[in-house]
N, CA, C and O atoms as CSV, one atom per row, in Angstrom:
chain,resi,resn,atom,element,x,y,z
A,1,UNK,N,N,15.378,-3.816,-7.293
A,1,UNK,CA,C,13.970,-3.607,-7.022
A,1,UNK,C,C,13.783,-2.813,-5.734
A,1,UNK,O,O,12.799,-2.090,-5.581
A,2,UNK,N,N,14.739,-2.952,-4.803
A,2,UNK,CA,C,14.573,-2.203,-3.551
A,2,UNK,C,C,14.678,-0.701,-3.784
A,2,UNK,O,O,14.083,0.085,-3.046
A,3,UNK,N,N,15.430,-0.296,-4.806
A,3,UNK,CA,C,15.502,1.134,-5.102
A,3,UNK,C,C,14.186,1.633,-5.693
A,3,UNK,O,O,13.789,2.774,-5.461
A,4,UNK,N,N,13.517,0.777,-6.453
A,4,UNK,CA,C,12.200,1.145,-6.986
A,4,UNK,C,C,11.216,1.310,-5.835
A,4,UNK,O,O,10.447,2.271,-5.800
A,5,UNK,N,N,11.242,0.355,-4.877
A,5,UNK,CA,C,10.370,0.475,-3.709
A,5,UNK,C,C,10.681,1.744,-2.924
A,5,UNK,O,O,9.767,2.429,-2.464
A,6,UNK,N,N,11.954,2.058,-2.771
A,6,UNK,CA,C,12.342,3.265,-2.043
A,6,UNK,C,C,11.876,4.514,-2.791
A,6,UNK,O,O,11.351,5.447,-2.183
A,7,UNK,N,N,12.069,4.528,-4.105
A,7,UNK,CA,C,11.658,5.688,-4.908
A,7,UNK,C,C,10.137,5.826,-4.942
A,7,UNK,O,O,9.627,6.915,-5.206
A,8,UNK,N,N,9.407,4.742,-4.680
A,8,UNK,CA,C,7.953,4.786,-4.636
A,8,UNK,C,C,7.459,5.162,-3.244
A,8,UNK,O,O,6.559,5.991,-3.106
A,9,UNK,N,N,8.043,4.558,-2.214
A,9,UNK,CA,C,7.532,4.726,-0.852
A,9,UNK,C,C,7.902,6.072,-0.235
A,9,UNK,O,O,7.094,6.660,0.484
A,10,UNK,N,N,9.089,6.562,-0.498
A,10,UNK,CA,C,9.532,7.806,0.132
A,10,UNK,C,C,8.639,8.996,-0.213
A,10,UNK,O,O,8.213,9.704,0.699
A,11,UNK,N,N,8.336,9.248,-1.491
A,11,UNK,CA,C,7.429,10.370,-1.784
A,11,UNK,C,C,6.027,10.180,-1.211
A,11,UNK,O,O,5.388,11.142,-0.786
A,12,UNK,N,N,5.551,8.927,-1.203
A,12,UNK,CA,C,4.229,8.683,-0.628
A,12,UNK,C,C,4.213,8.989,0.860
A,12,UNK,O,O,3.281,9.620,1.356
A,13,UNK,N,N,5.241,8.545,1.573
A,13,UNK,CA,C,5.301,8.827,3.008
A,13,UNK,C,C,5.412,10.326,3.275
A,13,UNK,O,O,4.773,10.844,4.191
A,14,UNK,N,N,6.216,11.017,2.484
A,14,UNK,CA,C,6.349,12.462,2.675
A,14,UNK,C,C,5.032,13.182,2.392
A,14,UNK,O,O,4.610,14.037,3.170
A,15,UNK,N,N,4.380,12.834,1.271
A,15,UNK,CA,C,3.132,13.511,0.917
A,15,UNK,C,C,2.054,13.246,1.948
A,15,UNK,O,O,1.434,14.186,2.447
A,16,UNK,N,N,1.814,11.961,2.283
A,16,UNK,CA,C,0.724,11.651,3.202
A,16,UNK,C,C,1.042,12.084,4.624
A,16,UNK,O,O,0.134,12.414,5.387
A,17,UNK,N,N,2.312,12.086,4.989
A,17,UNK,CA,C,2.694,12.638,6.291
A,17,UNK,C,C,2.363,14.119,6.366
A,17,UNK,O,O,1.768,14.592,7.335
A,18,UNK,N,N,2.769,14.855,5.303
A,18,UNK,CA,C,2.439,16.280,5.258
A,18,UNK,C,C,0.928,16.477,5.229
A,18,UNK,O,O,0.402,17.346,5.925
A,19,UNK,N,N,0.235,15.685,4.438
A,19,UNK,CA,C,-1.210,15.851,4.277
A,19,UNK,C,C,-1.932,15.726,5.618
A,19,UNK,O,O,-2.711,16.607,5.982
A,20,UNK,N,N,-1.682,14.646,6.354
A,20,UNK,CA,C,-2.420,14.439,7.603
A,20,UNK,C,C,-1.971,15.380,8.716
A,20,UNK,O,O,-2.782,15.777,9.553
A,21,UNK,N,N,-0.681,15.742,8.736
A,21,UNK,CA,C,-0.249,16.728,9.734
A,21,UNK,C,C,-0.877,18.088,9.456
A,21,UNK,O,O,-1.377,18.740,10.374
A,22,UNK,N,N,-0.854,18.523,8.195
A,22,UNK,CA,C,-1.422,19.834,7.881
A,22,UNK,C,C,-2.948,19.821,7.934
A,22,UNK,O,O,-3.562,20.837,8.259
A,23,UNK,N,N,-3.558,18.697,7.621
A,23,UNK,CA,C,-5.014,18.601,7.704
A,23,UNK,C,C,-5.484,18.795,9.141
A,23,UNK,O,O,-6.502,19.442,9.388
A,24,UNK,N,N,-4.744,18.237,10.076
A,24,UNK,CA,C,-5.101,18.344,11.494
A,24,UNK,C,C,-4.409,19.511,12.194
A,24,UNK,O,O,-4.509,19.656,13.412
A,25,UNK,N,N,-3.707,20.341,11.421
A,25,UNK,CA,C,-3.035,21.544,11.922
A,25,UNK,C,C,-2.033,21.221,13.032
A,25,UNK,O,O,-1.961,21.928,14.037
A,26,UNK,N,N,-1.271,20.160,12.844
A,26,UNK,CA,C,-0.180,19.814,13.757
A,26,UNK,C,C,1.078,20.391,13.115
A,26,UNK,O,O,1.760,19.710,12.350
A,27,UNK,N,N,1.381,21.646,13.428
A,27,UNK,CA,C,2.391,22.363,12.659
A,27,UNK,C,C,3.798,22.268,13.224
A,27,UNK,O,O,4.758,22.493,12.487
A,28,UNK,N,N,3.962,21.942,14.508
A,28,UNK,CA,C,5.291,21.902,15.146
A,28,UNK,C,C,6.073,23.185,14.897
A,28,UNK,O,O,7.304,23.176,14.936
A,29,UNK,N,N,5.379,24.278,14.644
A,29,UNK,CA,C,6.024,25.561,14.413
A,29,UNK,C,C,6.414,25.815,12.966
A,29,UNK,O,O,6.950,26.880,12.659
A,30,UNK,N,N,6.160,24.863,12.063
A,30,UNK,CA,C,6.486,25.048,10.650
A,30,UNK,C,C,5.264,25.566,9.915
A,30,UNK,O,O,4.162,25.037,10.067
A,31,UNK,N,N,5.467,26.604,9.116
A,31,UNK,CA,C,4.362,27.216,8.387
A,31,UNK,C,C,3.753,26.251,7.379
A,31,UNK,O,O,2.544,26.276,7.149
A,32,UNK,N,N,4.588,25.395,6.772
A,32,UNK,CA,C,4.095,24.477,5.745
A,32,UNK,C,C,3.154,23.419,6.311
A,32,UNK,O,O,2.391,22.812,5.560
A,33,UNK,N,N,3.195,23.191,7.608
A,33,UNK,CA,C,2.339,22.185,8.225
A,33,UNK,C,C,1.048,22.764,8.810
A,33,UNK,O,O,0.312,22.054,9.495
A,34,UNK,N,N,0.769,24.031,8.550
A,34,UNK,CA,C,-0.454,24.634,9.081
A,34,UNK,C,C,-1.639,24.326,8.170
A,34,UNK,O,O,-1.473,23.976,7.002
A,35,UNK,N,N,-2.816,24.463,8.721
A,35,UNK,CA,C,-4.040,24.230,7.949
A,35,UNK,C,C,-4.192,25.265,6.847
A,35,UNK,O,O,-4.733,24.965,5.783
A,36,UNK,N,N,-3.714,26.495,7.094
A,36,UNK,CA,C,-3.782,27.533,6.055
A,36,UNK,C,C,-2.949,27.142,4.833
A,36,UNK,O,O,-3.385,27.331,3.697
A,37,UNK,N,N,-1.765,26.603,5.062
A,37,UNK,CA,C,-0.919,26.150,3.946
A,37,UNK,C,C,-1.577,24.972,3.228
A,37,UNK,O,O,-1.531,24.880,2.001
A,38,UNK,N,N,-2.179,24.083,3.990
A,38,UNK,CA,C,-2.889,22.929,3.414
A,38,UNK,C,C,-3.989,23.408,2.467
A,38,UNK,O,O,-4.081,22.954,1.326
A,39,UNK,N,N,-4.816,24.323,2.949
A,39,UNK,CA,C,-5.906,24.839,2.122
A,39,UNK,C,C,-5.384,25.583,0.900
A,39,UNK,O,O,-5.948,25.463,-0.188
A,40,UNK,N,N,-4.306,26.355,1.073
A,40,UNK,CA,C,-3.729,27.102,-0.043
A,40,UNK,C,C,-3.195,26.151,-1.118
A,40,UNK,O,O,-3.436,26.363,-2.306
A,41,UNK,N,N,-2.478,25.114,-0.708
A,41,UNK,CA,C,-1.912,24.160,-1.674
A,41,UNK,C,C,-3.023,23.498,-2.476
A,41,UNK,O,O,-2.916,23.387,-3.697
A,42,UNK,N,N,-4.077,23.062,-1.818
A,42,UNK,CA,C,-5.144,22.392,-2.553
A,42,UNK,C,C,-6.004,23.364,-3.346
A,42,UNK,O,O,-6.595,22.980,-4.355
A,43,UNK,N,N,-6.085,24.617,-2.909
A,43,UNK,CA,C,-6.758,25.628,-3.727
A,43,UNK,C,C,-5.978,25.858,-5.021
A,43,UNK,O,O,-6.570,25.980,-6.094
A,44,UNK,N,N,-4.633,25.917,-4.916
A,44,UNK,CA,C,-3.794,26.109,-6.112
A,44,UNK,C,C,-3.927,24.913,-7.042
A,44,UNK,O,O,-4.132,25.084,-8.243
A,45,UNK,N,N,-3.809,23.682,-6.492
A,45,UNK,CA,C,-3.970,22.488,-7.325
A,45,UNK,C,C,-5.344,22.459,-7.978
A,45,UNK,O,O,-5.462,22.144,-9.163
A,46,UNK,N,N,-6.371,22.780,-7.222
A,46,UNK,CA,C,-7.719,22.804,-7.771
A,46,UNK,C,C,-7.862,23.822,-8.887
A,46,UNK,O,O,-8.510,23.556,-9.899
A,47,UNK,N,N,-7.259,24.988,-8.705
A,47,UNK,CA,C,-7.324,26.038,-9.727
A,47,UNK,C,C,-6.576,25.611,-10.990
A,47,UNK,O,O,-7.066,25.804,-12.103
A,48,UNK,N,N,-5.390,25.029,-10.812
A,48,UNK,CA,C,-4.593,24.598,-11.966
A,48,UNK,C,C,-5.315,23.497,-12.736
A,48,UNK,O,O,-5.320,23.498,-13.967
A,49,UNK,N,N,-5.919,22.566,-12.019
A,49,UNK,CA,C,-6.613,21.445,-12.669
A,49,UNK,C,C,-8.036,21.784,-13.103
A,49,UNK,O,O,-8.656,21.032,-13.855
A,50,UNK,N,N,-8.544,22.907,-12.633
A,50,UNK,CA,C,-9.914,23.290,-12.961
A,50,UNK,C,C,-10.935,22.451,-12.209
A,50,UNK,O,O,-12.025,22.186,-12.715
A,51,UNK,N,N,-10.577,22.032,-10.998
A,51,UNK,CA,C,-11.447,21.193,-10.175
A,51,UNK,C,C,-11.708,21.854,-8.835
A,51,UNK,O,O,-11.040,22.811,-8.443
A,52,UNK,N,N,-12.694,21.316,-8.151
A,52,UNK,CA,C,-12.966,21.751,-6.785
A,52,UNK,C,C,-11.810,21.285,-5.895
A,52,UNK,O,O,-11.422,20.120,-5.981
A,53,UNK,N,N,-11.251,22.143,-5.049
A,53,UNK,CA,C,-10.134,21.743,-4.188
A,53,UNK,C,C,-10.457,20.576,-3.257
A,53,UNK,O,O,-9.545,19.886,-2.801
A,54,UNK,N,N,-11.729,20.343,-2.968
A,54,UNK,CA,C,-12.106,19.223,-2.105
A,54,UNK,C,C,-11.934,17.875,-2.800
A,54,UNK,O,O,-11.841,16.847,-2.130
A,55,UNK,N,N,-11.891,17.863,-4.126
A,55,UNK,CA,C,-11.786,16.629,-4.904
A,55,UNK,C,C,-10.329,16.181,-5.054
A,55,UNK,O,O,-10.066,14.993,-5.241
A,56,UNK,N,N,-9.400,17.101,-4.977
A,56,UNK,CA,C,-7.988,16.814,-5.257
A,56,UNK,C,C,-7.398,15.753,-4.323
A,56,UNK,O,O,-6.697,14.873,-4.824
A,57,UNK,N,N,-7.626,15.767,-3.004
A,57,UNK,CA,C,-7.050,14.694,-2.163
A,57,UNK,C,C,-7.559,13.303,-2.543
A,57,UNK,O,O,-6.799,12.338,-2.471
A,58,UNK,N,N,-8.801,13.181,-2.939
A,58,UNK,CA,C,-9.325,11.889,-3.384
A,58,UNK,C,C,-8.650,11.411,-4.657
A,58,UNK,O,O,-8.361,10.224,-4.812
A,59,UNK,N,N,-8.402,12.345,-5.567
A,59,UNK,CA,C,-7.698,11.993,-6.795
A,59,UNK,C,C,-6.264,11.566,-6.504
A,59,UNK,O,O,-5.750,10.635,-7.123
A,60,UNK,N,N,-5.621,12.251,-5.560
A,60,UNK,CA,C,-4.260,11.875,-5.175
A,60,UNK,C,C,-4.249,10.484,-4.540
A,60,UNK,O,O,-3.344,9.692,-4.800
A,61,UNK,N,N,-5.239,10.189,-3.717
A,61,UNK,CA,C,-5.319,8.863,-3.087
A,61,UNK,C,C,-5.532,7.781,-4.141
A,61,UNK,O,O,-4.908,6.722,-4.077
A,62,UNK,N,N,-6.396,8.039,-5.096
A,62,UNK,CA,C,-6.628,7.064,-6.169
A,62,UNK,C,C,-5.367,6.841,-6.993
A,62,UNK,O,O,-5.053,5.709,-7.360
A,63,UNK,N,N,-4.643,7.921,-7.285
A,63,UNK,CA,C,-3.394,7.794,-8.038
A,63,UNK,C,C,-2.371,6.974,-7.251
A,63,UNK,O,O,-1.641,6.175,-7.836
A,64,UNK,N,N,-2.313,7.163,-5.945
A,64,UNK,CA,C,-1.382,6.384,-5.113
A,64,UNK,C,C,-1.761,4.912,-5.103
A,64,UNK,O,O,-0.882,4.050,-5.113
A,65,UNK,N,N,-3.037,4.612,-5.084
A,65,UNK,CA,C,-3.488,3.215,-5.109
A,65,UNK,C,C,-3.136,2.565,-6.446
A,65,UNK,O,O,-2.688,1.419,-6.477
A,66,UNK,N,N,-3.332,3.279,-7.541
A,66,UNK,CA,C,-2.980,2.742,-8.861
A,66,UNK,C,C,-1.479,2.524,-8.955
A,66,UNK,O,O,-1.039,1.481,-9.438
A,67,UNK,N,N,-0.680,3.495,-8.500
A,67,UNK,CA,C,0.774,3.344,-8.512
A,67,UNK,C,C,1.216,2.151,-7.680
A,67,UNK,O,O,2.107,1.404,-8.085
A,68,UNK,N,N,0.595,1.969,-6.516
A,68,UNK,CA,C,0.927,0.838,-5.663
A,68,UNK,C,C,0.597,-0.470,-6.370
A,68,UNK,O,O,1.377,-1.420,-6.302
A,69,UNK,N,N,-0.536,-0.534,-7.040
A,69,UNK,CA,C,-0.900,-1.734,-7.795
A,69,UNK,C,C,0.087,-2.043,-8.900
A,69,UNK,O,O,0.434,-3.204,-9.118
A,70,UNK,N,N,0.542,-1.018,-9.599
A,70,UNK,CA,C,1.520,-1.218,-10.675
A,70,UNK,C,C,2.843,-1.725,-10.107
A,70,UNK,O,O,3.432,-2.660,-10.649
A,71,UNK,N,N,3.308,-1.118,-9.025
A,71,UNK,CA,C,4.565,-1.549,-8.410
A,71,UNK,C,C,4.454,-2.981,-7.910
A,71,UNK,O,O,5.378,-3.770,-8.105
A,72,UNK,N,N,3.339,-3.335,-7.268
A,72,UNK,CA,C,3.161,-4.705,-6.780
A,72,UNK,C,C,3.042,-5.702,-7.929
A,72,UNK,O,O,3.519,-6.831,-7.812
A,73,UNK,N,N,2.418,-5.309,-9.033
A,73,UNK,CA,C,2.332,-6.200,-10.195
A,73,UNK,C,C,3.709,-6.450,-10.798
A,73,UNK,O,O,4.016,-7.576,-11.187
A,74,UNK,N,N,4.533,-5.427,-10.878
A,74,UNK,CA,C,5.901,-5.599,-11.382
A,74,UNK,C,C,6.686,-6.509,-10.448
A,74,UNK,O,O,7.402,-7.400,-10.906
A,75,UNK,N,N,6.558,-6.291,-9.145
A,75,UNK,CA,C,7.259,-7.132,-8.172
A,75,UNK,C,C,6.803,-8.587,-8.278
A,75,UNK,O,O,7.627,-9.501,-8.260
A,76,UNK,N,N,5.482,-8.802,-8.387
A,76,UNK,CA,C,4.953,-10.165,-8.483
A,76,UNK,C,C,5.398,-10.828,-9.782
A,76,UNK,O,O,5.676,-12.027,-9.799
A,77,UNK,N,N,5.467,-10.070,-10.862
A,77,UNK,CA,C,5.936,-10.642,-12.121
A,77,UNK,C,C,7.390,-11.065,-12.011
A,77,UNK,O,O,7.770,-12.121,-12.517
A,78,UNK,N,N,8.200,-10.257,-11.359
A,78,UNK,CA,C,9.614,-10.611,-11.199
A,78,UNK,C,C,9.808,-11.799,-10.271
A,78,UNK,O,O,10.786,-12.534,-10.407
A,79,UNK,N,N,8.902,-11.996,-9.341
A,79,UNK,CA,C,9.008,-13.085,-8.360
A,79,UNK,C,C,8.018,-14.212,-8.632
A,79,UNK,O,O,7.702,-14.983,-7.726
A,80,UNK,N,N,7.523,-14.319,-9.862
A,80,UNK,CA,C,6.443,-15.269,-10.140
A,80,UNK,C,C,6.825,-16.710,-9.855
A,80,UNK,O,O,5.970,-17.480,-9.419
A,81,UNK,N,N,8.069,-17.111,-10.082
A,81,UNK,CA,C,8.468,-18.498,-9.808
A,81,UNK,C,C,8.424,-18.795,-8.317
A,81,UNK,O,O,7.916,-19.837,-7.904
A,82,UNK,N,N,8.954,-17.884,-7.507
A,82,UNK,CA,C,8.926,-18.082,-6.063
A,82,UNK,C,C,7.498,-18.079,-5.526
A,82,UNK,O,O,7.165,-18.861,-4.635
A,83,UNK,N,N,6.663,-17.208,-6.062
A,83,UNK,CA,C,5.275,-17.130,-5.613
A,83,UNK,C,C,4.529,-18.408,-5.975
A,83,UNK,O,O,3.776,-18.934,-5.155
A,84,UNK,N,N,4.723,-18.912,-7.184
A,84,UNK,CA,C,4.062,-20.158,-7.583
A,84,UNK,C,C,4.551,-21.342,-6.754
A,84,UNK,O,O,3.761,-22.222,-6.411
A,85,UNK,N,N,5.851,-21.376,-6.427
A,85,UNK,CA,C,6.379,-22.446,-5.577
A,85,UNK,C,C,5.771,-22.357,-4.181
A,85,UNK,O,O,5.440,-23.383,-3.585
A,86,UNK,N,N,5.621,-21.156,-3.660
A,86,UNK,CA,C,5.026,-20.963,-2.335
A,86,UNK,C,C,3.569,-21.408,-2.333
A,86,UNK,O,O,3.116,-22.066,-1.396
A,87,UNK,N,N,2.829,-21.043,-3.396
A,87,UNK,CA,C,1.426,-21.453,-3.496
A,87,UNK,C,C,1.332,-22.970,-3.606
A,87,UNK,O,O,0.479,-23.590,-2.970
A,88,UNK,N,N,2.209,-23.570,-4.414
A,88,UNK,CA,C,2.206,-25.021,-4.552
A,88,UNK,C,C,2.520,-25.721,-3.245
A,88,UNK,O,O,1.901,-26.735,-2.924
A,89,UNK,N,N,3.477,-25.197,-2.480
A,89,UNK,CA,C,3.822,-25.796,-1.190
A,89,UNK,C,C,2.660,-25.680,-0.211
A,89,UNK,O,O,2.383,-26.623,0.529
A,90,UNK,N,N,1.990,-24.560,-0.196
A,90,UNK,CA,C,0.832,-24.403,0.694
A,90,UNK,C,C,-0.303,-25.330,0.277
A,90,UNK,O,O,-0.969,-25.925,1.124
A,91,UNK,N,N,-0.521,-25.452,-1.034
A,91,UNK,CA,C,-1.580,-26.333,-1.521
A,91,UNK,C,C,-1.261,-27.786,-1.171
A,91,UNK,O,O,-2.145,-28.515,-0.721
A,92,UNK,N,N,-0.018,-28.218,-1.369
A,92,UNK,CA,C,0.380,-29.588,-1.035
A,92,UNK,C,C,0.279,-29.829,0.460
A,92,UNK,O,O,-0.149,-30.901,0.888
A,93,UNK,N,N,0.664,-28.853,1.248
A,93,UNK,CA,C,0.588,-28.986,2.702
A,93,UNK,C,C,-0.847,-29.100,3.175
A,93,UNK,O,O,-1.140,-29.878,4.082
A,94,UNK,N,N,-1.736,-28.341,2.579
A,94,UNK,CA,C,-3.144,-28.403,2.948
A,94,UNK,C,C,-3.780,-29.719,2.535
A,94,UNK,O,O,-4.543,-30.313,3.297
A,95,UNK,N,N,-3.470,-30.171,1.337
A,95,UNK,CA,C,-4.045,-31.430,0.865
A,95,UNK,C,C,-3.525,-32.591,1.700
A,95,UNK,O,O,-4.280,-33.515,2.001
A,96,UNK,N,N,-2.254,-32.564,2.079
A,96,UNK,CA,C,-1.692,-33.623,2.916
A,96,UNK,C,C,-2.324,-33.636,4.297
A,96,UNK,O,O,-2.604,-34.705,4.840
A,97,UNK,N,N,-2.555,-32.450,4.879
A,97,UNK,CA,C,-3.182,-32.367,6.203
A,97,UNK,C,C,-4.630,-32.828,6.135
A,97,UNK,O,O,-5.111,-33.484,7.059
A,98,UNK,N,N,-5.335,-32.494,5.056
A,98,UNK,CA,C,-6.724,-32.918,4.917
A,98,UNK,C,C,-6.817,-34.422,4.726
A,98,UNK,O,O,-7.753,-35.049,5.222
A,99,UNK,N,N,-5.864,-35.012,4.016
A,99,UNK,CA,C,-5.897,-36.456,3.777
A,99,UNK,C,C,-5.675,-37.219,5.074
A,99,UNK,O,O,-6.346,-38.222,5.316
A,100,UNK,N,N,-4.744,-36.762,5.917
A,100,UNK,CA,C,-4.506,-37.474,7.176
A,100,UNK,C,C,-5.641,-37.240,8.147
A,100,UNK,O,O,-5.950,-38.124,8.946
A,101,UNK,N,N,-6.265,-36.096,8.107
A,101,UNK,CA,C,-7.362,-35.810,9.018
A,101,UNK,C,C,-8.564,-36.688,8.704
A,101,UNK,O,O,-9.206,-37.213,9.614
A,102,UNK,N,N,-8.872,-36.848,7.419
A,102,UNK,CA,C,-10.053,-37.599,7.039
A,102,UNK,C,C,-9.818,-39.112,7.007
A,102,UNK,O,O,-10.785,-39.873,6.978
A,103,UNK,N,N,-8.581,-39.560,7.011
A,103,UNK,CA,C,-8.334,-40.992,7.001
A,103,UNK,C,C,-8.303,-41.587,8.393
A,103,UNK,O,O,-8.135,-42.796,8.548
A,104,UNK,N,N,-8.463,-40.746,9.411
A,104,UNK,CA,C,-8.483,-41.220,10.776
A,104,UNK,C,C,-7.100,-41.327,11.380
A,104,UNK,O,O,-6.975,-41.747,12.531
A,105,UNK,N,N,-6.074,-40.972,10.666
A,105,UNK,CA,C,-4.721,-41.027,11.180
A,105,UNK,C,C,-4.365,-39.654,11.705
A,105,UNK,O,O,-4.475,-38.660,10.988
A,106,UNK,N,N,-3.948,-39.599,12.925
A,106,UNK,CA,C,-3.558,-38.339,13.520
A,106,UNK,C,C,-2.058,-38.354,13.746
A,106,UNK,O,O,-1.513,-39.343,14.237
A,107,UNK,N,N,-1.402,-37.296,13.400
A,107,UNK,CA,C,0.049,-37.244,13.572
A,107,UNK,C,C,0.419,-37.008,15.030
A,107,UNK,O,O,1.576,-37.210,15.399
A,108,UNK,N,N,-0.516,-36.592,15.866
A,108,UNK,CA,C,-0.196,-36.311,17.258
A,108,UNK,C,C,-0.328,-37.549,18.143
A,108,UNK,O,O,0.170,-37.540,19.268
A,109,UNK,N,N,-0.980,-38.611,17.674
A,109,UNK,CA,C,-1.120,-39.834,18.474
A,109,UNK,C,C,0.109,-40.707,18.305
A,109,UNK,O,O,0.627,-40.856,17.199
A,110,UNK,N,N,0.557,-41.266,19.369
A,110,UNK,CA,C,1.660,-42.212,19.265
A,110,UNK,C,C,1.107,-43.618,19.459
A,110,UNK,O,O,0.196,-43.823,20.262
A,111,UNK,N,N,1.640,-44.566,18.742
A,111,UNK,CA,C,1.127,-45.931,18.769
A,111,UNK,C,C,1.946,-46.779,19.687
A,111,UNK,O,O,1.666,-47.968,19.843
């Protein structure tokens, strides 16, 4: 599963890193990180998709959110037993703390 996370996270980090660096024209001397390259890339994507170039980053963000949801759902399904045990332990711990609090017994008082 860690390879799936790596294969998911690495492209996202590269894309969004490039996006925000080129959006703010922080080029570090690289042509690909300039605002002109940013505008050109989204103009090309917009032309290919038949959309306004201003809409493409929002669509990319939505696609990343959906992909993240799918990856997290797969991870949660694979770990469902551990997650249910964790929820059960938290629920039991909370109910036990509430029972001692309302019964007038405090665990911090010594008799």
